[in-house]
MDTraj code that builds the backbone (N, CA, C; nanometers):
import mdtraj as md
import numpy as np

residues = "MET THR THR ILE GLU ILE ALA THR HIS LEU ALA PRO VAL LEU GLU GLN PHE ALA GLY ARG THR PHE THR GLU LYS ILE ALA GLY VAL LEU GLY ARG GLU ILE HIS ARG ASN LEU MET GLU CYS GLU GLN SER MET LEU ALA LEU GLU ILE ARG TYR GLY MET GLY PHE LEU GLU PHE ASP ARG GLN LEU GLU ALA GLY GLN LEU GLY ASP GLU PHE GLN TRP PRO LEU GLU ALA ASP ALA MET ARG TRP GLN ASP LEU ILE GLU GLU LYS ARG HIS TRP LEU SER GLN LEU ARG ALA VAL SER VAL LEU SER GLU GLN SER ALA ASN GLU HIS".split()
xyz = np.array([
    [1.5128, -1.4479, 1.8194],
    [1.5557, -1.3135, 1.7856],
    [1.7002, -1.3193, 1.7375],
    [1.7314, -1.2413, 1.6384],
    [1.8651, -1.2323, 1.5836],
    [1.9464, -1.1324, 1.6648],
    [2.0697, -1.1655, 1.6897],
    [2.1600, -1.0749, 1.7603],
    [2.2446, -1.0027, 1.6569],
    [2.2602, -0.8712, 1.6755],
    [2.3468, -0.7948, 1.5857],
    [2.4593, -0.7333, 1.6668],
    [2.5672, -0.7098, 1.5985],
    [2.6824, -0.6485, 1.6622],
    [2.6907, -0.5037, 1.6159],
    [2.7110, -0.4142, 1.7112],
    [2.7228, -0.2718, 1.6802],
    [2.8672, -0.2310, 1.7036],
    [2.9248, -0.1640, 1.6056],
    [3.0624, -0.1171, 1.6200],
    [3.0727, -0.0303, 1.7454],
    [3.1789, -0.0475, 1.8167],
    [3.1997, 0.0218, 1.9438],
    [3.1831, 0.1723, 1.9309],
    [3.2345, 0.2289, 1.8237],
    [3.2264, 0.3751, 1.8086],
    [3.0854, 0.4228, 1.7723],
    [2.9961, 0.3323, 1.7338],
    [2.8584, 0.3724, 1.7024],
    [2.7651, 0.3657, 1.8228],
    [2.8013, 0.2884, 1.9225],
    [2.7161, 0.2742, 2.0407],
    [2.6857, 0.4087, 2.1073],
    [2.7845, 0.4976, 2.1285],
    [2.7528, 0.6270, 2.1902],
    [2.6595, 0.7122, 2.1030],
    [2.6721, 0.6981, 1.9728],
    [2.5835, 0.7716, 1.8822],
    [2.4412, 0.7205, 1.8981],
    [2.4271, 0.5893, 1.8993],
    [2.2952, 0.5273, 1.9135],
    [2.2317, 0.5604, 2.0484],
    [2.3135, 0.5760, 2.1503],
    [2.2633, 0.6119, 2.2838],
    [2.1858, 0.7436, 2.2826],
    [2.2156, 0.8317, 2.1889],
    [2.1525, 0.9630, 2.1841],
    [2.0094, 0.9587, 2.1305],
    [1.9695, 0.8460, 2.0715],
    [1.8354, 0.8343, 2.0158],
    [1.7358, 0.7927, 2.1227],
    [1.6082, 0.8252, 2.0985],
    [1.5016, 0.7898, 2.1919],
    [1.4876, 0.6385, 2.2020],
    [1.4536, 0.5919, 2.3209],
    [1.4332, 0.4501, 2.3449],
    [1.5149, 0.4044, 2.4628],
    [1.4624, 0.3052, 2.5334],
    [1.5330, 0.2552, 2.6514],
    [1.6392, 0.1528, 2.6151],
    [1.6126, 0.0740, 2.5111],
    [1.7057, -0.0324, 2.4724],
    [1.7579, -0.0045, 2.3324],
    [1.8637, -0.0745, 2.2961],
    [1.9146, -0.0602, 2.1598],
    [1.8083, -0.1031, 2.0585],
    [1.7304, -0.2036, 2.0920],
    [1.6243, -0.2485, 2.0017],
    [1.5242, -0.1360, 1.9763],
    [1.4820, -0.0692, 2.0828],
    [1.3888, 0.0434, 2.0678],
    [1.4522, 0.1563, 1.9871],
    [1.5787, 0.1842, 2.0129],
    [1.6485, 0.2911, 1.9413],
    [1.6602, 0.2588, 1.7926],
    [1.6983, 0.1358, 1.7619],
    [1.7120, 0.0944, 1.6215],
    [1.5763, 0.0938, 1.5531],
    [1.4742, 0.0455, 1.6227],
    [1.3396, 0.0454, 1.5654],
    [1.2946, 0.1885, 1.5342],
    [1.3286, 0.2819, 1.6214],
    [1.2930, 0.4219, 1.5975],
    [1.3623, 0.4779, 1.4742],
    [1.4911, 0.4504, 1.4624],
    [1.5683, 0.4973, 1.3460],
    [1.5114, 0.4349, 1.2181],
    [1.4866, 0.3042, 1.2218],
    [1.4293, 0.2367, 1.1046],
    [1.2924, 0.2932, 1.0710],
    [1.2111, 0.3157, 1.1721],
    [1.0773, 0.3708, 1.1490],
    [1.0821, 0.5063, 1.0813],
    [1.1728, 0.5915, 1.1275],
    [1.1850, 0.7253, 1.0651],
    [1.2323, 0.7150, 0.9201],
    [1.3249, 0.6249, 0.8936],
    [1.3745, 0.6076, 0.7562],
    [1.2637, 0.5517, 0.6664],
    [1.1869, 0.4580, 0.7185],
    [1.0756, 0.4030, 0.6406],
    [0.9723, 0.5115, 0.6137],
    [0.9439, 0.5951, 0.7135],
    [0.8519, 0.7079, 0.6919],
    [0.9032, 0.7999, 0.5811],
    [1.0320, 0.8255, 0.5808],
    [1.0909, 0.9109, 0.4769],
    [1.0702, 0.8481, 0.3396],
    [1.0943, 0.7177, 0.3305],
    [1.0737, 0.6487, 0.2030],
    [0.9273, 0.6538, 0.1597],
    [0.8370, 0.6366, 0.2556],
    [0.6937, 0.6463, 0.2245],
    [0.6572, 0.7854, 0.1735],
    [0.7121, 0.8884, 0.2361],
    [0.6832, 1.0260, 0.1931],
    [0.7328, 1.0499, 0.0508],
    [0.8513, 1.0023, 0.0184],
    [0.9035, 1.0174, -0.1177],
    [0.8136, 0.9449, -0.2175],
    [0.7686, 0.8269, -0.1814],
    [0.6804, 0.7486, -0.2660],
    [0.5482, 0.8236, -0.2875],
    [0.4905, 0.8738, -0.1784],
    [0.3646, 0.9491, -0.1867],
    [0.3804, 1.0755, -0.2727],
    [0.4931, 1.1432, -0.2598],
    [0.5158, 1.2638, -0.3397],
    [0.5240, 1.2305, -0.4884],
    [0.5886, 1.1201, -0.5216],
    [0.5969, 1.0782, -0.6616],
    [0.4597, 1.0406, -0.7158],
    [0.3805, 0.9724, -0.6335],
    [0.2447, 0.9370, -0.6763],
    [0.1590, 1.0615, -0.6940],
    [0.1735, 1.1570, -0.6026],
    [0.0985, 1.2817, -0.6114],
    [0.1342, 1.3577, -0.7397],
    [0.2612, 1.3575, -0.7761],
    [0.3037, 1.4248, -0.8990],
    [0.2341, 1.3641, -1.0209],
    [0.2187, 1.2325, -1.0225],
    [0.1492, 1.1669, -1.1336],
    [0.0002, 1.1988, -1.1297],
    [-0.0588, 1.2034, -1.0108],
    [-0.2000, 1.2390, -0.9984],
    [-0.2245, 1.3813, -1.0482],
    [-0.1332, 1.4704, -1.0165],
    [-0.1455, 1.6088, -1.0636],
    [-0.1275, 1.6150, -1.2150],
    [-0.0273, 1.5443, -1.2678],
    [-0.0012, 1.5452, -1.4114],
    [-0.1231, 1.4998, -1.4910],
    [-0.1890, 1.3950, -1.4436],
    [-0.3007, 1.3383, -1.5199],
    [-0.4383, 1.3801, -1.4677],
    [-0.4407, 1.4477, -1.3536],
    [-0.5668, 1.4956, -1.3003],
    [-0.6589, 1.3852, -1.2505],
    [-0.6006, 1.2734, -1.2069],
    [-0.6801, 1.1602, -1.1593],
    [-0.5920, 1.0651, -1.0812],
    [-0.6571, 0.9746, -1.0069],
    [-0.5861, 0.8697, -0.9360],
    [-0.5511, 0.7558, -1.0300],
    [-0.4750, 0.6607, -0.9783],
    [-0.4266, 0.5521, -1.0625],
    [-0.5384, 0.4674, -1.1212],
    [-0.6401, 0.4336, -1.0434],
    [-0.7466, 0.3464, -1.0950],
    [-0.8159, 0.4084, -1.2159],
    [-0.8442, 0.5375, -1.2078],
    [-0.9068, 0.6060, -1.3221],
    [-0.8087, 0.6161, -1.4387],
    [-0.6840, 0.6467, -1.4087],
    [-0.5796, 0.6526, -1.5110],
    [-0.5714, 0.5195, -1.5851],
    [-0.5663, 0.4105, -1.5089],
    [-0.5545, 0.2776, -1.5682],
    [-0.6769, 0.2455, -1.6541],
    [-0.7953, 0.2821, -1.6055],
    [-0.9176, 0.2582, -1.6813],
    [-0.9153, 0.3344, -1.8135],
    [-0.8802, 0.4621, -1.8075],
    [-0.8757, 0.5443, -1.9284],
    [-0.7644, 0.4984, -2.0226],
    [-0.6539, 0.4568, -1.9657],
    [-0.5427, 0.4091, -2.0470],
    [-0.5853, 0.2864, -2.1278],
    [-0.6475, 0.1901, -2.0620],
    [-0.6908, 0.0686, -2.1308],
    [-0.8023, 0.0954, -2.2308],
    [-0.8820, 0.1993, -2.2068],
    [-0.9899, 0.2353, -2.2990],
    [-0.9385, 0.3187, -2.4161],
    [-0.8100, 0.3530, -2.4138],
    [-0.7524, 0.4327, -2.5215],
    [-0.7845, 0.5804, -2.5142],
    [-0.8343, 0.6255, -2.4011],
    [-0.8744, 0.7658, -2.3861],
    [-0.7574, 0.8602, -2.3596],
    [-0.6426, 0.8046, -2.3311],
    [-0.5249, 0.8884, -2.3042],
    [-0.4256, 0.8873, -2.4199],
    [-0.4612, 0.8177, -2.5242],
    [-0.3711, 0.8042, -2.6383],
    [-0.3209, 0.6611, -2.6459],
    [-0.2178, 0.6418, -2.7249],
    [-0.1593, 0.5092, -2.7434],
    [-0.0892, 0.4668, -2.6144],
    [-0.1412, 0.3632, -2.5501],
    [-0.0864, 0.3206, -2.4214],
    [0.0562, 0.2685, -2.4323],
    [0.1033, 0.2433, -2.5554],
    [0.2391, 0.1926, -2.5748],
    [0.3364, 0.3019, -2.6160],
    [0.2903, 0.4266, -2.6239],
    [0.3821, 0.5376, -2.6475],
    [0.4673, 0.5532, -2.5227],
    [0.5959, 0.5753, -2.5416],
    [0.6888, 0.5686, -2.4292],
    [0.6550, 0.6581, -2.3103],
    [0.6297, 0.7857, -2.3255],
    [0.6054, 0.8649, -2.2036],
    [0.4858, 0.8122, -2.1235],
    [0.3808, 0.7756, -2.1924],
    [0.2608, 0.7260, -2.1256],
    [0.2860, 0.5881, -2.0632],
    [0.3501, 0.5016, -2.1379],
    [0.3811, 0.3676, -2.0868],
    [0.4771, 0.3758, -1.9672],
    [0.5743, 0.4645, -1.9759],
    [0.6709, 0.4807, -1.8663],
    [0.6002, 0.5296, -1.7396],
    [0.5087, 0.6246, -1.7537],
    [0.4347, 0.6740, -1.6379],
    [0.3467, 0.5641, -1.5790],
    [0.2838, 0.4850, -1.6641],
    [0.1994, 0.3754, -1.6158],
    [0.2829, 0.2748, -1.5379],
    [0.3981, 0.2384, -1.5908],
    [0.4847, 0.1428, -1.5213],
    [0.5368, 0.2016, -1.3908],
    [0.5759, 0.3273, -1.3930],
    [0.6272, 0.3937, -1.2726],
    [0.5198, 0.3988, -1.1650],
    [0.3979, 0.4325, -1.2045],
    [0.2876, 0.4444, -1.1096],
    [0.2592, 0.3081, -1.0443],
    [0.2584, 0.2044, -1.1258],
    [0.2375, 0.0694, -1.0721],
    [0.3504, 0.0316, -0.9755],
    [0.4723, 0.0665, -1.0116],
    [0.5865, 0.0392, -0.9235],
    [0.5738, 0.1148, -0.7910],
    [0.5265, 0.2388, -0.7974],
    [0.5096, 0.3186, -0.6765],
    [0.4040, 0.2588, -0.5844],
    [0.2980, 0.2056, -0.6423],
    [0.1940, 0.1412, -0.5623],
    [0.2518, 0.0202, -0.4892],
    [0.3311, -0.0597, -0.5583],
    [0.3957, -0.1756, -0.4962],
    [0.4984, -0.1312, -0.3914],
    [0.5714, -0.0265, -0.4229],
    [0.6713, 0.0250, -0.3284],
    [0.6032, 0.0720, -0.2000],
    [0.4903, 0.1396, -0.2145],
    [0.4166, 0.1869, -0.0972],
    [0.3723, 0.0678, -0.0121],
    [0.3194, -0.0367, -0.0753],
    [0.2794, -0.1569, -0.0009],
    [0.3989, -0.2154, 0.0749],
    [0.5129, -0.2191, 0.0072],
    [0.6344, -0.2729, 0.0698],
    [0.6709, -0.1924, 0.1942],
    [0.6774, -0.0602, 0.1822],
    [0.7191, 0.0224, 0.2953],
    [0.6173, 0.0172, 0.4082],
    [0.4878, 0.0086, 0.3756],
    [0.3875, -0.0048, 0.4806],
    [0.4050, -0.1360, 0.5562],
    [0.4354, -0.2416, 0.4838],
    [0.4606, -0.3713, 0.5463],
    [0.5818, -0.3641, 0.6385],
    [0.6874, -0.2986, 0.5920],
    [0.8082, -0.2838, 0.6727],
    [0.7805, -0.1994, 0.7968],
    [0.6990, -0.0960, 0.7813],
    [0.6652, -0.0103, 0.8951],
    [0.5857, -0.0882, 0.9991],
    [0.4940, -0.1737, 0.9544],
    [0.4195, -0.2580, 1.0485],
    [0.5155, -0.3504, 1.1242],
    [0.6120, -0.4075, 1.0551],
    [0.7090, -0.4968, 1.1199],
    [0.7901, -0.4224, 1.2249],
    [0.8327, -0.3012, 1.1943],
    [0.9101, -0.2213, 1.2895],
    [0.8214, -0.1809, 1.4074],
    [0.6961, -0.1489, 1.3811],
    [0.6047, -0.1117, 1.4891],
    [0.5837, -0.2277, 1.5847],
    [0.5695, -0.3479, 1.5317],
    [0.5544, -0.4674, 1.6155],
    [0.6796, -0.4864, 1.7000],
    [0.7961, -0.4669, 1.6394],
    [0.9226, -0.4801, 1.7116],
    [0.9301, -0.3806, 1.8257],
    [0.8888, -0.2569, 1.8001],
    [0.8914, -0.1532, 1.9033],
    [0.7977, -0.1896, 2.0175],
    [0.6784, -0.2387, 1.9830],
    [0.5809, -0.2755, 2.0857],
    [0.6306, -0.3923, 2.1696],
    [0.6904, -0.4928, 2.1059],
    [0.7423, -0.6074, 2.1790],
    [0.8521, -0.5659, 2.2751],
    [0.9391, -0.4792, 2.2288],
    [1.0495, -0.4332, 2.3132],
    [0.9953, -0.3550, 2.4328],
    [0.8959, -0.2717, 2.4091],
    [0.8374, -0.1914, 2.5181],
    [0.7666, -0.2810, 2.6187],
    [0.7015, -0.3873, 2.5711],
    [0.6293, -0.4778, 2.6613],
    [0.7225, -0.5629, 2.7461],
    [0.8468, -0.5782, 2.7016],
    [0.9435, -0.6575, 2.7770],
    [0.9899, -0.5834, 2.9030],
    [0.9620, -0.4537, 2.9097],
    [1.0088, -0.3742, 3.0245],
    [0.8951, -0.3301, 3.1127],
])
top = md.Topology()
chain = top.add_chain()
for i, resn in enumerate(residues, 1):
    res = top.add_residue(resn, chain, resSeq=i)
    for name in ("N", "CA", "C"):
        top.add_atom(name, md.element.get_by_symbol(name[0]), res)
traj = md.Trajectory(xyz[None], top)
C-alpha cells in the first residue's frame, strides 16, 4: 500500500467526511467525484442519443451505411468521435469506481 501525506490543515476537513479511517474517507470522496464524472459522461451521451434519436450502435451502423449523410462532414464526424470518446471515458470511470469500491471494502474489512 502506498502512504500519502495529508497537509496538516486538511486533516480536520477530512475528519468531517464519512468513514472510520482516512482511507475510507478518501475513498468516499473519490467515489463521489467519480460518480459526478460518470453522470456528466452519461448526460453527454444522452444528448447525442436525443439528437440522433438512437443509441451509438445504431448511429454507427447508419453512419457507415451512409444513411446519415457524408460521414466525413465535420459536424457528423465530430459527433461520432465525441460519442466514441464518451464510451471510452465511461469505461474508464467505471473501472476507477470499481477500484475505489475495492479499496473501501478492504479498509472496512480491516476493522
